[in-house]
LUMZASE-969727 format. One record per residue: x, y, z of N, C-alpha, C in turn. Coordinates in steps of 0.02 Angstrom, whole numbers. Example, Ala and Ser with C-alpha at 12.3 -4.5 7.8 and 13.67 -1.06 7.14 Angstrom:
660 -284 390 615 -225 390 660 -165 390 $
642 -112 354 684 -53 357 645 2 394 $
END
This chain:
43 -58 0 0 0 0 45 62 0 $
27 110 -40 63 173 -42 15 228 -23 $
36 272 21 -5 329 44 27 393 18 $
-14 436 -13 10 501 -37 -36 553 -7 $
-6 604 25 -43 659 55 -22 722 20 $
-71 758 -8 -56 819 -44 -118 863 -47 $
-111 926 -30 -166 975 -35 -230 950 -3 $
-226 927 58 -284 903 96 -317 841 67 $
-284 806 24 -309 744 -5 -265 686 17 $
-295 629 29 -258 568 44 -272 519 -13 $
-219 495 -44 -226 447 -98 -194 381 -76 $
-232 328 -82 -209 261 -62 -204 219 -125 $
-145 190 -136 -134 148 -195 -120 77 -171 $
-157 29 -199 -149 -41 -183 -121 -77 -244 $
-76 -125 -232 -52 -165 -289 -100 -224 -299 $
-86 -264 -349 -132 -318 -368 -140 -370 -312 $
-86 -386 -277 -91 -436 -224 -132 -409 -165 $
-126 -345 -150 -166 -315 -97 -240 -313 -117 $
-254 -297 -180 -323 -299 -204 -352 -369 -199 $
-312 -419 -215 -335 -489 -210 -351 -506 -137 $
-311 -481 -90 -326 -492 -19 -392 -460 0 $
-403 -399 -22 -467 -365 -7 -526 -405 -35 $
-520 -426 -97 -575 -463 -129 -586 -531 -97 $
-536 -557 -62 -542 -622 -27 -569 -612 44 $
-586 -549 61 -615 -536 127 -566 -517 181 $
-503 -508 163 -452 -489 211 -442 -414 211 $
-409 -388 262 -392 -318 263 -319 -309 243 $
-301 -248 224 -233 -231 205 -210 -176 252 $
-149 -183 278 -124 -135 327 -58 -105 305 $
-46 -43 328 16 -8 317 37 24 383 $
102 18 400 128 47 462 189 88 445 $
192 150 471 248 194 460 274 218 527 $
339 211 539 370 236 600 388 309 590 $
362 352 632 377 424 629 428 440 682 $
485 466 662 540 478 708 517 520 769 $
523 490 828 506 525 889 432 534 902 $
389 509 857 317 520 865 277 455 865 $
310 398 867 275 335 867 260 310 797 $
205 273 791 187 243 727 123 274 700 $
116 271 634 56 292 599 34 232 558 $
-29 211 566 -51 152 529 -118 165 495 $
-127 129 441 -189 131 403 -210 59 388 $
-275 46 393 -302 -19 375 -359 -7 326 $
-360 -46 272 -413 -41 222 -449 -108 220 $
-516 -105 219 -556 -166 213 -619 -149 172 $
-652 -199 147 -714 -190 111 -772 -198 159 $
-826 -159 148 -885 -164 190 -947 -155 147 $
-1006 -174 172 -1066 -175 131 -1099 -106 120 $
-1080 -55 157 -1110 11 150 -1092 41 82 $
-1135 86 55 -1123 114 -11 -1071 171 -14 $
-1046 194 44 -999 249 45 -936 231 84 $
-883 268 72 -821 258 110 -833 276 183 $
-803 237 228 -811 250 299 -742 256 331 $
-731 310 368 -668 321 404 -682 315 479 $
-645 271 512 -651 262 584 -580 258 613 $
-576 242 676 -511 237 708 -490 305 735 $
-426 318 730 -398 381 755 -348 407 704 $
-325 470 712 -275 494 665 -211 452 664 $
-195 419 720 -135 377 723 -147 307 694 $
-211 286 695 -228 218 671 -293 222 631 $
-288 245 571 -345 257 528 -372 191 499 $
-437 181 502 -470 122 472 -515 148 416 $
-505 122 356 -541 144 297 -584 87 271 $
-649 97 270 -694 47 243 -715 69 173 $
-702 27 124 -721 41 54 -783 1 36 $
-828 30 -4 -886 -8 -27 -865 -70 -66 $
-897 -125 -51 -881 -188 -86 -904 -182 -158 $
END
């Protein structure tokens, strides 16, 4: 998973193997160590709702994508 932050937008890029994991019902996670500030993590999973859902916290973001 690649995360790009620019101009108040967050772009998440998944490769083919990560997409296959999502389609198989698994979640995909990314962890980044921030020097002196702990870790920043993101988890992406599919869910049945029709819209994107953001939960968790700024340090551990959980992103639900429509199936």
